[in-house]
C-alpha positions in Angstrom: 0.0 0.0 0.0 1.5 3.3 -1.1 1.4 6.6 1.0 -1.7 7.9 -0.8 -3.6 4.7 -0.2 -2.6 4.6 3.5 -3.8 8.2 3.9 -7.0 7.3 2.1 -7.7 4.6 4.7 -6.9 7.0 7.5 -9.4 9.5 6.2 -12.0 6.8 5.6 -11.7 5.6 9.2 -12.3 9.1 10.4 -15.4 9.4 8.3 -16.7 6.1 9.6 -16.0 7.4 13.2 -18.2 10.4 12.3 -21.1 8.0 11.6 -20.7 7.3 7.8 -21.4 3.9 6.4 -18.8 2.5 4.1 -20.0 1.9 0.5 -18.4 0.6 -2.7 -19.1 1.2 -6.4 -18.1 -0.8 -9.4 -15.2 0.6 -11.4 -17.0 -0.1 -14.7 -20.3 1.9 -14.8 -23.1 2.0 -17.4 -22.3 4.9 -19.6 -25.7 5.3 -21.3 -27.4 6.0 -18.0 -24.8 8.1 -16.3 -23.1 10.3 -18.9 -26.1 12.7 -19.2 -26.1 13.1 -15.4 -22.6 14.5 -15.3 -21.7 18.0 -16.3 -20.0 18.8 -19.6 -16.6 18.8 -18.0 -16.8 15.2 -16.7 -18.6 13.9 -19.7 -15.8 15.2 -22.0 -13.2 13.5 -19.9 -14.8 10.1 -19.2 -13.2 6.9 -20.6 -15.9 5.1 -22.5 -15.8 1.6 -24.0 -18.2 -0.9 -25.4 -19.0 -4.3 -23.8 -20.5 -6.9 -26.1 -23.1 -7.9 -23.5 -23.6 -4.7 -21.4 -23.3 -2.1 -24.1 -21.6 1.3 -23.6 -19.7 1.4 -20.4 -17.2 3.8 -18.8 -14.5 3.8 -16.1 -15.9 5.4 -13.0 -15.2 9.2 -13.2 -16.4 9.8 -9.7 -18.4 8.2 -6.9 -21.3 10.6 -6.3 -23.7 9.3 -8.9 -23.3 5.6 -8.1 -23.7 6.4 -4.4 -26.9 8.3 -5.0 -28.2 5.5 -7.2 -27.5 3.0 -4.4 -29.3 5.2 -1.8 -32.3 5.8 -4.0 -32.8 2.0 -4.2 -33.8 1.8 -0.6 -31.5 3.6 1.7 -33.0 4.8 5.0 -32.9 8.5 6.0 -31.0 10.3 7.3 -27.9 8.5 5.9 -24.2 9.1 5.8 -21.9 7.3 3.4 -18.2 7.2 2.9 -16.0 5.6 0.2 -12.5 5.5 -1.2 -11.0 4.3 -4.5 -9.6 5.3 -7.8 -11.5 7.4 -10.4 -10.5 7.9 -14.1 -10.6 11.0 -16.2 -8.8 12.3 -19.3 -6.5 15.1 -18.2 -4.2 17.8 -19.6 -0.6 16.8 -19.7 1.0 16.6 -16.3 -2.1 15.6 -14.3 -2.9 12.0 -13.3 -5.6 10.3 -15.3 -6.2 7.8 -12.4 -6.3 9.1 -8.9 -7.8 8.4 -5.5 -11.0 10.0 -4.1 -12.2 9.7 -0.5 -15.7 11.0 -0.1 -18.4 11.7 2.5 -22.1 12.2 1.6 -25.1 13.1 3.7 -28.7 12.4 2.7 -31.2 14.2 5.1 -34.5 16.0 4.6 -34.4 17.8 8.0 -32.5 21.0 8.1 -30.4 21.2 4.9 -28.4 24.1 6.4 -27.2 21.9 9.2 -26.2 19.2 6.8 -24.2 21.6 4.7 -22.4 22.8 7.8 -21.8 19.2 9.0 -20.0 18.3 5.7 -18.0 21.5 5.5 -17.0 21.4 9.2 -16.0 17.7 8.9 -13.8 18.4 5.9 -12.3 21.4 7.7 -11.4 19.2 10.6 -10.0 16.4 8.4 -7.8 18.9 6.6 -6.8 21.2 9.5 -3.2 20.0 9.5 -2.6 21.2 6.0 -1.9 24.7 4.6 -5.1 25.0 2.6 -7.3 27.9 1.7 -11.1 27.3 2.1 -13.5 28.8 -0.3 -17.3 28.7 -0.5 -20.0 29.7 -2.9 -23.7 29.1 -3.7 -24.9 28.3 -7.2 -28.4 28.7 -6.0 -28.0 32.5 -5.7 -27.0 32.8 -9.4 -29.9 30.5 -10.4 -32.3 32.7 -8.4 -31.0 35.8 -10.1 -31.6 34.2 -13.5 -35.1 33.0 -12.5 -35.9 36.6 -11.4 -35.1 38.2 -14.7 -37.8 40.1 -16.7 -37.6 37.9 -19.8 -39.1 34.9 -21.5 -39.0 31.4 -20.0 -37.1 30.3 -23.0 -34.3 32.8 -22.4 -34.1 32.0 -18.7 -33.8 28.3 -19.6 -30.9 29.1 -22.1 -29.1 31.1 -19.4 -29.6 28.3 -16.8 -28.1 25.7 -19.3 -25.0 27.9 -19.6 -24.4 28.9 -15.9 -21.4 26.5 -15.9 -19.9 28.1 -19.0 -19.0 31.7 -17.9 -18.0 33.0 -21.3 -21.0 31.7 -23.1 -23.3 32.8 -20.2 -21.9 36.4 -20.4 -22.2 36.5 -24.2 -25.9 35.3 -24.0 -26.6 37.9 -21.3 -25.2 40.7 -23.4 -27.0 39.5 -26.5 -30.3 39.3 -24.7 -29.8 42.8 -23.5 -29.1 44.1 -27.0 -25.5 44.7 -26.0 -23.8 42.0 -28.0 -23.9 41.4 -31.8 -26.2 38.7 -33.3 -24.2 36.1 -35.0 -24.2 36.7 -38.8 -25.6 33.2 -39.7 -28.5 33.6 -37.2 -29.2 37.2 -38.4 -29.3 36.0 -42.1 -31.6 33.1 -41.1 -34.0 35.3 -39.3 -34.3 37.7 -42.2 -35.0 34.7 -44.5 -37.6 33.3 -42.2 -39.5 36.5 -42.2 -39.9 36.3 -46.0 -40.2 32.5 -46.6 -42.7 30.2 -44.8 -41.1 27.0 -43.4 -43.0 24.8 -45.8 -41.4 26.7 -48.8 -37.9 26.7 -47.4 -36.8 23.5 -49.3 -36.3 19.8 -48.6 -35.7 18.4 -45.1 -32.0 17.7 -44.6 -30.3 16.1 -41.6 -31.6 14.1 -38.7 -34.2 16.5 -37.4 -37.8 15.9 -38.5 -39.9 18.5 -40.2 -41.8 19.2 -37.0 -38.6 19.6 -35.0 -37.3 22.1 -37.6 -40.6 24.0 -37.5 -40.4 24.2 -33.7 -36.8 25.5 -33.8 -37.8 28.1 -36.4 -40.7 29.2 -34.1 -38.3 29.4 -31.2 -35.9 31.6 -33.1 -38.6 34.0 -34.2 -40.0 34.2 -30.7 -36.6 34.9 -29.3 -36.0 37.7 -31.8 -39.3 39.3 -30.8 -38.6 39.2 -27.1 -37.8 42.6 -25.6 -34.2 43.2 -24.5 -33.3 42.6 -20.9 -33.2 45.8 -18.9 -29.7 47.1 -18.5 -30.3 47.4 -14.7 -31.0 43.7 -14.5 -27.9 42.8 -16.5 -25.9 45.0 -14.2 -27.5 43.3 -11.2 -26.5 39.8 -12.4 -23.0 40.9 -13.1 -22.8 42.4 -9.6 -23.8 39.0 -8.2 -21.2 37.2 -10.3 -18.4 39.6 -9.2 -19.1 39.4 -5.4 -16.4 38.0 -3.3 -15.2 38.5 0.3 -16.2 37.2 3.6 -19.4 35.1 3.6 -21.1 37.4 6.1 -20.2 40.5 4.1 -21.4 39.0 0.8 -24.7 38.0 2.4 -25.2 41.5 3.7 -24.2 43.1 0.3 -26.6 40.9 -1.6 -29.5 41.8 0.7 -28.7 45.4 0.3 -29.4 45.1 -3.5 -33.1 44.7 -2.6 -33.7 42.1 -5.3 -36.7 40.2 -4.1 -36.0 37.2 -6.3 -32.8 36.5 -4.3 -34.6 36.5 -0.9 -35.2 32.7 -0.6 -31.6 31.9 -1.6 -30.2 34.5 0.8 -32.4 33.1 3.6 -30.8 29.7 2.9 -27.3 31.3 2.8 -27.9 33.0 6.2 -29.2 29.8 7.8 -26.2 27.9 6.5 -23.8 30.6 7.9 -25.5 30.4 11.3 -25.2 26.5 11.2 -21.5 26.8 10.2 -20.9 29.2 13.1 -22.6 26.8 15.5 -20.3 24.1 14.1 -17.2 26.1 15.0 -16.5 27.8 11.7 -15.6 31.5 11.8 -18.0 32.8 9.1 -16.9 36.3 9.6 -13.6 35.3 7.9 -14.9 32.5 5.7 -14.1 33.3 2.0 -17.1 33.4 -0.4 -17.0 33.7 -4.2 -20.3 34.0 -6.0 -18.8 32.4 -9.2 -16.9 29.6 -7.4 -17.5 26.2 -9.0 -19.0 27.4 -12.2 -16.6 25.5 -14.5 -16.2 22.1 -12.9 -19.1 21.4 -10.5 -22.1 21.2 -12.8 -24.3 18.8 -10.8 -24.1 21.0 -7.7 -27.1 23.3 -7.4 -26.6 25.1 -4.1 -23.8 25.3 -1.6 -20.4 24.6 -3.0 -17.0 24.6 -1.3 -13.3 23.7 -1.9 -10.0 23.5 -0.1 -7.2 24.9 -2.2 -3.4 24.8 -2.0 -1.3 27.7 -3.2 0.3 25.4 -5.8 -0.5 26.0 -9.5 0.4 22.4 -10.3 -2.3 21.0 -8.0 -6.1 20.8 -8.5 -8.3 21.6 -5.5 -7.4 19.2 -2.7 -11.1 18.9 -1.7 -14.4 19.9 -3.4 -18.0 19.4 -2.6 -21.5 20.8 -2.4 -25.3 20.3 -2.5 -26.8 18.3 -5.3 -30.6 18.0 -4.7 -31.5 18.3 -8.4 -29.3 15.3 -9.2 -31.2 13.1 -6.7 -34.5 14.3 -8.3 -33.3 13.1 -11.7 -32.1 9.7 -10.4 -35.3 9.3 -8.3 -37.5 10.2 -11.3 -38.9 13.2 -9.4 -38.4 11.9 -5.9 -35.7 14.3 -4.6 -33.7 13.6 -1.5 -31.7 16.6 -0.2 -28.1 15.6 -0.4 -24.7 17.2 0.2 -21.2 15.8 0.1 -17.6 16.2 -1.0 -14.3 14.4 -1.9 -10.7 14.7 -0.9 -7.7 13.8 -3.1 -5.1 12.0 -0.9 -2.5 12.2 -3.7 -2.6 16.0 -3.5 -2.2 15.9 0.2 0.8 13.7 -0.2 2.3 16.2 -2.7 1.9 18.9 -0.1 3.7 16.9 2.5 2.1 14.8 5.3 1.6 16.7 8.6 2.4 15.0 11.9 -0.4 12.6 13.2 -3.1 14.4 15.1 -3.0 17.5 12.9 -6.2 16.8 11.0 -5.7 14.0 8.5 
């Protein structure tokens, strides 16, 4: 057993001491079912193969989805799970394609704020012997801002799809506000559609049916006729995206904006901060970045967090967050509030192991 595996077992034992049940997941997972549940980042980096009997399969890219699936098949609530093992992802040169994850997940309907605080505080304790910078965020706040915009449901849905693609999201926001240029091919198409009915546009080409093409044309025309987003609302969304500082200060500044659409999300943030404070976390100095997690944490839909080393060559040592929407998809509408996170023992070893008793 190498150093990272030994450390993984130590972390796993501490998670079990905290009340988590040890679970396992097959290394080979069914790709057809799971690929759509992961965000674009993980989907693009998954190793996929074909089995003659089982069909399309993939090497396990993480544990969360298999653990949720296992819980949805009959796990009692509340429940705490822990796990350890290798995951596999395509990487840029210099990063390991196979590495260890040690994880902790909590499924509980009662008091989500307290569950968020439990997971974060447990990770803070496990990692207290290392020189790491914690960071927190909340995807739910940005989603609430998008839901509160004065625009069509179709435009809101488009923005929601691209929350995890910052450049695309900003470009869409600017175009919807009349601030960005309309792509030349789309502009030409819209001009043509105004003059030529769909049934006279020519033969059907490609995989889309005639009805699908007609629906897409109707959507483009509807979007073109939708009034621009008010500049004040675009500025408000950008202000949300740019907020960073202590968690308490950010919560106060967001409330000061007086945007009613944010109130439920801010109430959840305040409840979480109170629960974190009760768990021994100094929330007055806890870093918060409203945009944190937007590029690599696509199945998280609320609280997100990470523990980061000041090393450009290392990924975040630990990441996690709340993923209620994922459980709703896997449960076919039966959502179970859930929050969890993972630690990378390999990165901790790269930082240098701290003396026993100093956290992990």
